[in-house]
KELONU-532624 format. One record per residue (C-alpha): residue number from 1; z, x, y. Coordinates in steps of 0.2 Angstrom, whole numbers, always signed. Each point is the difference from the previous one (the first is absolute). Last residue first. Example, Ala and Ser with C-alpha at 12.3 -4.5 7.8 and 13.67 -1.06 7.14 Angstrom:
BEGIN
+-----+-------+-------+-------+
!   i !    zz !    xx !    yy !
+-----+-------+-------+-------+
!   2 !   +36 !   +68 !    -5 !
!   1 !    +3 !    -6 !   -17 !
+-----+-------+-------+-------+
END
This chain:
BEGIN
+-----+-------+-------+-------+
!   i !    zz !    xx !    yy !
+-----+-------+-------+-------+
! 510 !   +92 !    +5 !   -28 !
! 509 !   +11 !   +10 !   -11 !
! 508 !    +1 !    -5 !   -16 !
! 507 !    -8 !   -17 !    -5 !
! 506 !   -13 !    +4 !   -12 !
! 505 !   +12 !   +11 !   -10 !
! 504 !    +9 !   -14 !    -6 !
! 503 !   +14 !    +8 !   -11 !
! 502 !   +10 !   -16 !    -9 !
! 501 !   +14 !    -9 !    +4 !
! 500 !   +17 !    -1 !    -2 !
! 499 !   +10 !   +16 !    -2 !
! 498 !   +14 !    -2 !   -14 !
! 497 !   +19 !    +4 !    +5 !
! 496 !   +11 !    -7 !   +15 !
! 495 !    -2 !   -17 !    +7 !
! 494 !   +19 !    -3 !   +11 !
! 493 !    +2 !   -21 !    -1 !
! 492 !    +2 !    -6 !   +18 !
! 491 !   +18 !    +1 !    +7 !
! 490 !   +15 !    -9 !    +4 !
! 489 !    +7 !    -2 !   +17 !
! 488 !   +15 !   +11 !    +8 !
! 487 !   +16 !    +2 !    -9 !
! 486 !   -10 !   +10 !   -13 !
! 485 !   -15 !    +8 !    -3 !
! 484 !    -4 !    +1 !   -18 !
! 483 !    -8 !   +11 !   -12 !
! 482 !   -12 !    +0 !   -11 !
! 481 !    -7 !   +10 !   -17 !
! 480 !   -15 !    +3 !    -8 !
! 479 !    -3 !   +19 !    +6 !
! 478 !   +12 !    +9 !    -9 !
! 477 !    -7 !    -6 !   -17 !
! 476 !    +7 !   +15 !    -9 !
! 475 !   -10 !   +13 !    +7 !
! 474 !   -13 !    +3 !   -12 !
! 473 !   -13 !   -11 !    +2 !
! 472 !    -4 !    +4 !   +17 !
! 471 !    +2 !   +19 !    -4 !
! 470 !   -16 !    -1 !   -12 !
! 469 !   -11 !    +7 !   +12 !
! 468 !    -2 !   +15 !    +8 !
! 467 !   -18 !    +3 !    +8 !
! 466 !    +1 !   -19 !    +1 !
! 465 !   +13 !    +1 !   +15 !
! 464 !   +12 !   -13 !    -3 !
! 463 !    -1 !   -16 !   +13 !
! 462 !   +14 !   -11 !    +2 !
! 461 !    +1 !   -18 !    +9 !
! 460 !   +14 !    -6 !   +11 !
! 459 !    +1 !   -16 !    +7 !
! 458 !   +10 !    -6 !   +13 !
! 457 !   -13 !   -14 !    +9 !
! 456 !    -6 !   +14 !   +11 !
! 455 !    -9 !   +12 !   -14 !
! 454 !   +10 !   +18 !    -5 !
! 453 !   -13 !   +10 !    -7 !
! 452 !    +9 !   +13 !   -12 !
! 451 !    -9 !   +16 !    -5 !
! 450 !    +5 !   +11 !   -14 !
! 449 !    +5 !   +21 !    -1 !
! 448 !    +6 !    +0 !   -17 !
! 447 !   +19 !    +2 !    -5 !
! 446 !    +2 !   -14 !   -12 !
! 445 !   +10 !   -12 !   +12 !
! 444 !   -13 !    +4 !   +13 !
! 443 !    -2 !   +13 !   +13 !
! 442 !    -7 !    -6 !   +18 !
! 441 !   -16 !    -4 !    +7 !
! 440 !    +3 !   -17 !   +12 !
! 439 !   -15 !   -10 !    +3 !
! 438 !    +5 !   -15 !   +13 !
! 437 !   -10 !   -15 !    +0 !
! 436 !    -4 !   -14 !   +16 !
! 435 !   -13 !   -11 !   -10 !
! 434 !   -12 !   -10 !   +12 !
! 433 !   -15 !    +4 !    -9 !
! 432 !    +5 !    +2 !   -21 !
! 431 !    +6 !   +16 !    -7 !
! 430 !    -3 !    +0 !   -17 !
! 429 !   +15 !   +13 !   -10 !
! 428 !    -2 !   +17 !    +2 !
! 427 !    -9 !   +12 !   -14 !
! 426 !    +6 !   +19 !    +2 !
! 425 !    -9 !   +16 !    -2 !
! 424 !   +10 !   +16 !    -2 !
! 423 !    -8 !   +19 !    +5 !
! 422 !   -15 !    -5 !   +11 !
! 421 !    -9 !   +16 !    +6 !
! 420 !    -2 !    +8 !   +17 !
! 419 !   +13 !   +12 !    -1 !
! 418 !   +13 !   -10 !    +8 !
! 417 !   +15 !    +4 !   -12 !
! 416 !    +4 !   -17 !    -4 !
! 415 !   -19 !    -9 !    +2 !
! 414 !    +5 !   -19 !    -6 !
! 413 !   -14 !   -10 !    -4 !
! 412 !    +1 !   -19 !    +4 !
! 411 !    -7 !   -15 !   -10 !
! 410 !    -4 !   -16 !    +9 !
! 409 !    -2 !   -19 !    -4 !
! 408 !    -6 !   -10 !   +16 !
! 407 !    +3 !    -4 !   +15 !
! 406 !    -6 !   +11 !   +15 !
! 405 !   +12 !   +12 !    +5 !
! 404 !    +8 !    +0 !   +19 !
! 403 !   +10 !   +17 !    -2 !
! 402 !   +20 !    -3 !    +9 !
! 401 !    +8 !   +16 !    +6 !
! 400 !    +4 !   +13 !   -12 !
! 399 !   +18 !    +2 !    -5 !
! 398 !    +8 !   +18 !    +3 !
! 397 !   +12 !    +3 !   -13 !
! 396 !   -10 !   +13 !   -10 !
! 395 !   -18 !    +4 !    +8 !
! 394 !   -15 !    -8 !    -4 !
! 393 !   -14 !   +11 !    +7 !
! 392 !   -14 !    -8 !    +0 !
! 391 !    +0 !   -18 !    -5 !
! 390 !   -16 !   -12 !    -6 !
! 389 !   -13 !   +12 !    -2 !
! 388 !   -13 !    -6 !   -11 !
! 387 !    -5 !    +7 !   -17 !
! 386 !   -13 !    -4 !   -13 !
! 385 !    +5 !    +0 !   -16 !
! 384 !   -19 !    -8 !    -5 !
! 383 !    +8 !   -14 !    +6 !
! 382 !   +14 !    +0 !   +12 !
! 381 !   +16 !    +7 !    +1 !
! 380 !   +12 !    -2 !   +16 !
! 379 !    +6 !   +16 !    +6 !
! 378 !   +18 !    +7 !    +6 !
! 377 !    +3 !   +15 !    +6 !
! 376 !   +17 !   +11 !    -5 !
! 375 !   +13 !    +8 !   +11 !
! 374 !   +14 !    +8 !   -11 !
! 373 !    +9 !    -5 !   -16 !
! 372 !   +16 !    +2 !    -3 !
! 371 !    +8 !   -15 !   +13 !
! 370 !    -9 !   -11 !    -9 !
! 369 !    +0 !   -15 !   +12 !
! 368 !   -19 !    -2 !    +7 !
! 367 !    -1 !   -16 !   +10 !
! 366 !   -17 !    -9 !    +2 !
! 365 !    -4 !   -16 !   +10 !
! 364 !   -11 !   -13 !    -3 !
! 363 !    -9 !   -14 !   +11 !
! 362 !   -12 !   -11 !   -12 !
! 361 !   -16 !    -6 !    +8 !
! 360 !    -9 !   -15 !    +6 !
! 359 !   +16 !    -8 !    +8 !
! 358 !    -1 !   -20 !    +5 !
! 357 !   +16 !    -1 !   +13 !
! 356 !   +15 !    -5 !    -9 !
! 355 !    +8 !   +13 !    +0 !
! 354 !    +5 !   +16 !   -11 !
! 353 !   +15 !   +12 !    +4 !
! 352 !    -1 !   +16 !    +9 !
! 351 !   +14 !    +8 !    -4 !
! 350 !   +14 !   +15 !    +7 !
! 349 !    +5 !   +13 !   -11 !
! 348 !   +16 !    +7 !    -8 !
! 347 !    +0 !   +15 !   -12 !
! 346 !   +17 !    +2 !    -8 !
! 345 !    +6 !   +14 !   -11 !
! 344 !   +11 !    +2 !   -13 !
! 343 !    +2 !   +18 !    -6 !
! 342 !    -7 !   +14 !   -12 !
! 341 !   -12 !    +7 !   +11 !
! 340 !    -5 !   -16 !    +7 !
! 339 !    -2 !   -16 !   -11 !
! 338 !    -4 !   -17 !    +6 !
! 337 !    +7 !   -16 !    +7 !
! 336 !   -12 !   -10 !   +10 !
! 335 !    +5 !   -11 !   +15 !
! 334 !   -13 !   -12 !    +6 !
! 333 !    -2 !    -6 !   +16 !
! 332 !    -5 !   -17 !   +11 !
! 331 !    +1 !    -4 !   +18 !
! 330 !    +6 !   -14 !   +10 !
! 329 !   +17 !    +6 !    +6 !
! 328 !    +1 !   +18 !    -2 !
! 327 !   +11 !    +6 !   -16 !
! 326 !   +12 !   +16 !    +2 !
! 325 !    +5 !    +7 !   -17 !
! 324 !   +14 !   +14 !    +1 !
! 323 !    +3 !   +12 !   -17 !
! 322 !   +14 !    +0 !   -12 !
! 321 !    -9 !    +7 !   -18 !
! 320 !    +8 !    +4 !   -19 !
! 319 !   +16 !   -12 !    +6 !
! 318 !   +15 !    +1 !   -13 !
! 317 !   +12 !    -5 !   +12 !
! 316 !   -11 !   -19 !    +3 !
! 315 !    +3 !    -4 !   -15 !
! 314 !   -10 !    +0 !   -17 !
! 313 !    -7 !   -14 !   -10 !
! 312 !   -18 !   +10 !    +4 !
! 311 !    +0 !   +16 !    +6 !
! 310 !    +3 !    +0 !   +18 !
! 309 !   -10 !    -2 !   +15 !
! 308 !    +7 !    -1 !   +16 !
! 307 !    -8 !    -5 !   +15 !
! 306 !    +6 !    -2 !   +18 !
! 305 !    -8 !   -12 !    +7 !
! 304 !    -9 !    -2 !   +20 !
! 303 !    -5 !   -17 !    +4 !
! 302 !   -14 !   -13 !    +0 !
! 301 !    +9 !   -12 !   -13 !
! 300 !    -7 !    +0 !   -17 !
! 299 !   -17 !    -7 !    -6 !
! 298 !    -6 !    +2 !   -18 !
! 297 !   -15 !    +8 !    -7 !
! 296 !    -1 !    +5 !   -17 !
! 295 !   +12 !   +10 !   -12 !
! 294 !    -8 !   +11 !   -11 !
! 293 !    +3 !   +10 !   -16 !
! 292 !    -5 !   +15 !    -7 !
! 291 !   +14 !    +9 !    -1 !
! 290 !   +15 !   -13 !    -3 !
! 289 !    +8 !   -11 !   +14 !
! 288 !   +16 !    -8 !    -7 !
! 287 !    +5 !   -11 !   +16 !
! 286 !    -5 !    +3 !   +17 !
! 285 !    +9 !   -11 !   +14 !
! 284 !   +18 !    +7 !    -5 !
! 283 !    +6 !    -5 !   +19 !
! 282 !   +17 !   +10 !    +5 !
! 281 !    -5 !   +18 !    +5 !
! 280 !   -12 !    -5 !   +14 !
! 279 !   -16 !    -3 !   -15 !
! 278 !    +7 !    +4 !   -17 !
! 277 !   -15 !    +6 !   -12 !
! 276 !    +5 !    -2 !   -18 !
! 275 !   -11 !   +15 !   -12 !
! 274 !    -9 !    +1 !   -18 !
! 273 !    +1 !   +16 !    -3 !
! 272 !    -9 !   +16 !    +9 !
! 271 !   -10 !   +11 !    -8 !
! 270 !   -17 !   -11 !    +2 !
! 269 !    +1 !    -2 !   +19 !
! 268 !   -11 !   -15 !    +3 !
! 267 !   +12 !   -12 !    +6 !
! 266 !    -9 !   -13 !   +11 !
! 265 !    +6 !   -10 !   +14 !
! 264 !    -6 !   -12 !   +12 !
! 263 !    +4 !    -6 !   +19 !
! 262 !    -3 !   -12 !   +12 !
! 261 !    +9 !    -3 !   +18 !
! 260 !    +9 !   -11 !    +5 !
! 259 !    +7 !    -7 !   +18 !
! 258 !    +9 !   -14 !    +0 !
! 257 !    +2 !   -13 !   +12 !
! 256 !   +17 !    -5 !    +3 !
! 255 !    +6 !   -15 !   -11 !
! 254 !    +2 !   -15 !   +11 !
! 253 !   +19 !    -6 !    +6 !
! 252 !    +5 !   -12 !   -10 !
! 251 !   +14 !   -15 !    +6 !
! 250 !   +16 !    +5 !    +6 !
! 249 !   +12 !   -15 !    +3 !
! 248 !   +17 !    +2 !    +9 !
! 247 !   +16 !    -8 !    -5 !
! 246 !   +15 !    +4 !   +14 !
! 245 !   +13 !    -5 !    -9 !
! 244 !   +13 !   +12 !    +8 !
! 243 !    -1 !   +13 !   -15 !
! 242 !   -19 !    +2 !    +4 !
! 241 !   -10 !   -10 !   -12 !
! 240 !   -19 !    +9 !    -4 !
! 239 !   -12 !   -15 !   -10 !
! 238 !   -14 !    +8 !    -8 !
! 237 !   -17 !    -6 !    -2 !
! 236 !   -13 !    -6 !   -15 !
! 235 !   -11 !   -15 !    +5 !
! 234 !    -6 !   -21 !    -4 !
! 233 !    +8 !    -6 !   -16 !
! 232 !   +18 !   +10 !    +5 !
! 231 !    +3 !   +18 !    -1 !
! 230 !   +16 !   +10 !    +5 !
! 229 !    +6 !   +19 !    +1 !
! 228 !   +18 !    +0 !    +7 !
! 227 !    +6 !   +11 !   +14 !
! 226 !   +18 !    +0 !    +4 !
! 225 !    +5 !   +11 !   +15 !
! 224 !   +15 !    +8 !    +5 !
! 223 !    +7 !    +6 !   +17 !
! 222 !    +6 !   +14 !    +7 !
! 221 !   -16 !    +5 !    +8 !
! 220 !   -11 !   -16 !    +3 !
! 219 !   -18 !    +0 !    -7 !
! 218 !   -17 !    +5 !    +8 !
! 217 !   -13 !    -9 !   -11 !
! 216 !    -4 !    +0 !   -19 !
! 215 !   -19 !    +1 !    -3 !
! 214 !    -2 !    -9 !   -17 !
! 213 !   -14 !    +7 !   -11 !
! 212 !   -10 !   -12 !   -13 !
! 211 !    -9 !    +7 !   -15 !
! 210 !    +7 !   +18 !    +2 !
! 209 !    -8 !   +13 !   -10 !
! 208 !    +9 !    +9 !   -16 !
! 207 !   -10 !    -8 !   -12 !
! 206 !   +14 !   -10 !    -6 !
! 205 !    -6 !   -18 !    +3 !
! 204 !   +12 !   -10 !   +10 !
! 203 !    +0 !   +15 !   +14 !
! 202 !   +10 !    -3 !   +14 !
! 201 !    +0 !   +12 !   +15 !
! 200 !   +14 !    +0 !   +12 !
! 199 !    -5 !    +7 !   +17 !
! 198 !   +14 !    +8 !   +13 !
! 197 !    +5 !    -3 !   +16 !
! 196 !   +12 !    +5 !    -2 !
! 195 !   +10 !   +14 !    -8 !
! 194 !    +4 !    -3 !   -18 !
! 193 !   +23 !    -3 !    -4 !
! 192 !    +1 !    -7 !   -18 !
! 191 !    +7 !   -15 !    -6 !
! 190 !    +2 !    -8 !   -16 !
! 189 !   -19 !    -2 !    -9 !
! 188 !    +3 !   -18 !    -7 !
! 187 !    -9 !    -7 !   -14 !
! 186 !    -4 !   -18 !    -4 !
! 185 !   -18 !    +3 !    -4 !
! 184 !    -1 !   +18 !    -7 !
! 183 !    +0 !   +14 !   +13 !
! 182 !    -9 !   +18 !    -4 !
! 181 !    +2 !   +14 !   +10 !
! 180 !   -18 !    +6 !    +5 !
! 179 !    +7 !   +14 !   +14 !
! 178 !   +18 !    +5 !    -4 !
! 177 !   +14 !    -9 !    +8 !
! 176 !   +14 !    +8 !   +11 !
! 175 !   -10 !   +15 !    +8 !
! 174 !    -8 !   -11 !   +15 !
! 173 !    -7 !    +8 !   +15 !
! 172 !   -17 !    +0 !    -3 !
! 171 !   -12 !   -15 !    +2 !
! 170 !    -7 !   -10 !   -16 !
! 169 !   +18 !    -8 !    -6 !
! 168 !    -7 !    -2 !   -20 !
! 167 !    +0 !   -15 !   -11 !
! 166 !    -5 !    -4 !   -16 !
! 165 !    +0 !   -19 !    -7 !
! 164 !    +8 !    -8 !   -14 !
! 163 !    -8 !   -18 !    -2 !
! 162 !    -7 !   -10 !   +12 !
! 161 !    +1 !   -21 !    +3 !
! 160 !   +17 !    +0 !    +4 !
! 159 !    +3 !   +12 !   +13 !
! 158 !   +18 !    +5 !    +3 !
! 157 !    +0 !   +20 !    -2 !
! 156 !   +13 !    +5 !   +11 !
! 155 !    +1 !   +15 !   +13 !
! 154 !   +15 !    +6 !    +8 !
! 153 !    -2 !    +8 !   +17 !
! 152 !   +17 !    +9 !    +9 !
! 151 !    -6 !    +7 !   +18 !
! 150 !    +5 !   +14 !    +7 !
! 149 !   +11 !   +11 !   +13 !
! 148 !   +18 !    -8 !    -5 !
! 147 !   +12 !    +2 !   +11 !
! 146 !    +5 !   -18 !    +3 !
! 145 !    +3 !    -3 !   -16 !
! 144 !    -6 !   -10 !   -12 !
! 143 !    +4 !    -3 !   -21 !
! 142 !   -13 !    -3 !   -10 !
! 141 !    -3 !   -19 !    -6 !
! 140 !    +4 !    -4 !   -17 !
! 139 !   -15 !    -8 !   -11 !
! 138 !    -1 !   -13 !   -11 !
! 137 !   -18 !    -5 !    -3 !
! 136 !    -3 !   -20 !    -7 !
! 135 !   -11 !    -8 !    -9 !
! 134 !    -8 !   -17 !    -1 !
! 133 !   -12 !    -7 !   -12 !
! 132 !   -17 !    -4 !    +0 !
! 131 !    -9 !    -9 !   -14 !
! 130 !    -8 !    +2 !   -16 !
! 129 !   +16 !    -2 !   -12 !
! 128 !    -5 !   +17 !   -11 !
! 127 !    -7 !    +8 !   +16 !
! 126 !   +13 !    -1 !   +10 !
! 125 !    -6 !    +5 !   +18 !
! 124 !   +12 !    +7 !   +14 !
! 123 !    +4 !    -6 !   +15 !
! 122 !   +13 !    +6 !   +14 !
! 121 !   +18 !    +0 !    +6 !
! 120 !    +6 !   +14 !    +9 !
! 119 !   +17 !    +3 !    -1 !
! 118 !    +7 !   +13 !   +13 !
! 117 !   +16 !    +5 !    +3 !
! 116 !   +15 !    +8 !    +9 !
! 115 !   +16 !    +9 !    -3 !
! 114 !   +19 !    -3 !    +3 !
! 113 !    +3 !    -9 !   -16 !
! 112 !   -11 !    +6 !   -15 !
! 111 !   -11 !   -11 !    -9 !
! 110 !    +3 !    -1 !   -19 !
! 109 !    -4 !   -20 !    -1 !
! 108 !   -14 !    -5 !   +10 !
! 107 !    -7 !   -13 !   -13 !
! 106 !   -16 !    -8 !    +5 !
! 105 !    -5 !   -17 !    -8 !
! 104 !   -19 !    -8 !    +4 !
! 103 !   -10 !   -14 !    +2 !
! 102 !   +12 !   -12 !    +0 !
! 101 !    -4 !   -18 !    +4 !
! 100 !   +13 !    -8 !   +11 !
!  99 !   -11 !    -4 !   +15 !
!  98 !    -2 !    +1 !   +17 !
!  97 !    -8 !   +18 !    -2 !
!  96 !    -5 !    +2 !   -16 !
!  95 !   +16 !    +9 !    -7 !
!  94 !    +7 !   +19 !    -1 !
!  93 !   +17 !    +3 !    -8 !
!  92 !   +12 !   +16 !    +5 !
!  91 !   +13 !    +4 !   -12 !
!  90 !   +14 !   +11 !    +6 !
!  89 !    +2 !    -6 !   +16 !
!  88 !   +17 !    +4 !    +2 !
!  87 !   +11 !   +12 !    -9 !
!  86 !    -8 !   +15 !    +7 !
!  85 !    +7 !    -6 !   +16 !
!  84 !   -16 !    -8 !   +12 !
!  83 !    -9 !    +1 !   +14 !
!  82 !   -19 !    -8 !    +1 !
!  81 !   -12 !   +14 !    +7 !
!  80 !   -14 !   -12 !   +10 !
!  79 !   -14 !    -6 !   -10 !
!  78 !   -18 !    +7 !    +0 !
!  77 !   -15 !   -12 !    +1 !
!  76 !   -18 !    +4 !    -8 !
!  75 !    +0 !   -13 !   -12 !
!  74 !   +12 !   -14 !    +5 !
!  73 !   +18 !    -3 !    -1 !
!  72 !    +0 !   -18 !    +7 !
!  71 !   +22 !    +3 !    +0 !
!  70 !   +11 !   +13 !    -3 !
!  69 !   +16 !    +1 !    -7 !
!  68 !    +2 !   -17 !    -7 !
!  67 !   +17 !    -3 !   -10 !
!  66 !   +16 !    +6 !    -3 !
!  65 !    -6 !   +11 !   -16 !
!  64 !   -15 !    +6 !    +5 !
!  63 !   -16 !    -9 !    +6 !
!  62 !   -16 !    +5 !    +8 !
!  61 !   -12 !   -12 !    +4 !
!  60 !   -19 !    +1 !    -4 !
!  59 !   -17 !    -2 !    +8 !
!  58 !   -17 !    +6 !   -14 !
!  57 !    +3 !    +7 !   -15 !
!  56 !   -20 !   +10 !    -1 !
!  55 !    +4 !   +13 !   +15 !
!  54 !   +16 !    +5 !    -5 !
!  53 !    +7 !   +14 !   +13 !
!  52 !   +13 !   -10 !    +7 !
!  51 !   +12 !   +16 !    +5 !
!  50 !   +17 !    -4 !    -3 !
!  49 !   +18 !    +6 !    +8 !
!  48 !   +16 !    +7 !    -8 !
!  47 !   +14 !    +6 !   +11 !
!  46 !   +18 !    +5 !    -5 !
!  45 !   +16 !    +1 !    +5 !
!  44 !    +0 !   -11 !   +16 !
!  43 !   +12 !   -13 !    -5 !
!  42 !    -4 !   -13 !   +15 !
!  41 !   -14 !   -10 !   -10 !
!  40 !   -18 !    -4 !    +9 !
!  39 !   -12 !   -13 !    -6 !
!  38 !   -19 !    +3 !    +3 !
!  37 !   -12 !   -11 !    +5 !
!  36 !   -17 !    +4 !    +2 !
!  35 !   -11 !    +2 !   +13 !
!  34 !    +3 !   +20 !    +4 !
!  33 !    -1 !   +15 !   -10 !
!  32 !   -12 !    +8 !   +14 !
!  31 !   -16 !    -7 !    -8 !
!  30 !   -16 !    +3 !    +0 !
!  29 !    -3 !   +16 !   +11 !
!  28 !   -19 !    +5 !    -4 !
!  27 !    -5 !   +15 !    -4 !
!  26 !   -21 !    +8 !    -2 !
!  25 !    -6 !   -14 !   +11 !
!  24 !   -10 !   -12 !    -9 !
!  23 !   -21 !    -2 !    +9 !
!  22 !    -8 !    -5 !   -12 !
!  21 !    -1 !   +19 !   -11 !
!  20 !   +16 !    -2 !    -6 !
!  19 !    -6 !   -18 !    -9 !
!  18 !   -13 !    +9 !    -8 !
!  17 !   +10 !   +15 !    -8 !
!  16 !   +13 !   -12 !    -6 !
!  15 !   -14 !   -12 !    -8 !
!  14 !    -6 !   +15 !    -9 !
!  13 !   +17 !    +7 !    -6 !
!  12 !    +6 !   -17 !    -6 !
!  11 !   -18 !    +1 !    -9 !
!  10 !    +5 !   +16 !    -8 !
!   9 !   +17 !    -4 !    -4 !
!   8 !    -2 !   -16 !   -11 !
!   7 !    +5 !    +9 !   -15 !
!   6 !   +15 !   -10 !    -2 !
!   5 !   -10 !   -16 !    +4 !
!   4 !    -1 !   -15 !    +8 !
!   3 !   +17 !    -9 !    -7 !
!   2 !    -2 !   -19 !    +3 !
!   1 !   +16 !    -7 !    +8 !
+-----+-------+-------+-------+
END
């Protein structure tokens, strides 16, 4: 039979979702363990049943030493329990139905007396032979008593065209399995005891997000259920098999519409080392973020997060700042780490974002993050040293509203002591109509006041005071590094360095 592809999960998932939207129920009972002939034995000491979960083998007959024990064993059928002593039925043979053509041989040697066992026959793909082969998972069933108040559930990965996946039970009430446990093809989890209804999320590309989800219906207590991840040429689904042989086919449920927010992060605390940032005590979301580096906007679920900042490469026990961050849906935020009286502090702002509409001006917001400097006045420096006030009384830790400025190259002057004279002068990167930028006054790596311009695409530009000079060239190249946001998505390159464009006075303040 032709192999469709070991890496066809995305195609199968697409077809699965399409099929799920064409009126199919999420669950359907397709077998009750009937329709096949089982030969029973007198000795009631060991019980073995078979689940035919191999879509690419066709109908088979099951043989033991005494002859056929299951006829016309088709995909999706569950046999009754075969009863025997440990010395009987040690070797099981599967043949194509109605023939003596052997397709698989299984050994049941070593199965204890007094117990019951389930054998799941499934396909695997042999890359060397370029064909599907049969494999089997043999598991001892849990011992059930009438006093049991929960259901045992075991999950097996028997999908022949999907490699190793991660899975999790998405709702509360499961402590037996760590979220996003790896499950290789042919592996069985053993039995856990989740509350039901529940949802199993399957993550095939290891990004921590469910690619396909299955809702587990209400299960009977004092029972055990085998759940098998399966696929054929058209779909991915789950077989849930109860102890009485009832087989329920679970089709995927739609992923919930996820409400998201956007957030970017900027490290402007020159005294602090490179840091890692954890979310909710488990996900290291940012790795090795150094001073004067920026993480561009990424989308996160809109919820409240516990944020831990630690020195790069450290654990949560080395947390230098722990705080709570609430992200509302459809909003954008900037989180800036800066120094406040010798400690690490965060400024969080809600941001405007550029739109598709034609804009004739840039939108600029300014933040004063130098804790030992009082309020300052900000001027636009024009030809012949003419000054036009841009911001009056810019105060530490209080971002301005957005200002609308004409596009062009700007030189700004800071009046640090508010005596009416310019103390520091900075050349900004060229602004273009439609740009949405933030200006941050912060202490640079050389101890000098600098202006950092953060652009919407993740860029971060540094401007030195013309009166001080020399600082940028003597900072040991701290402004040319990158950082990565891990676990979520790739980022654009970070632009830090010499300022683009020439000063164009004819374009100022129109």
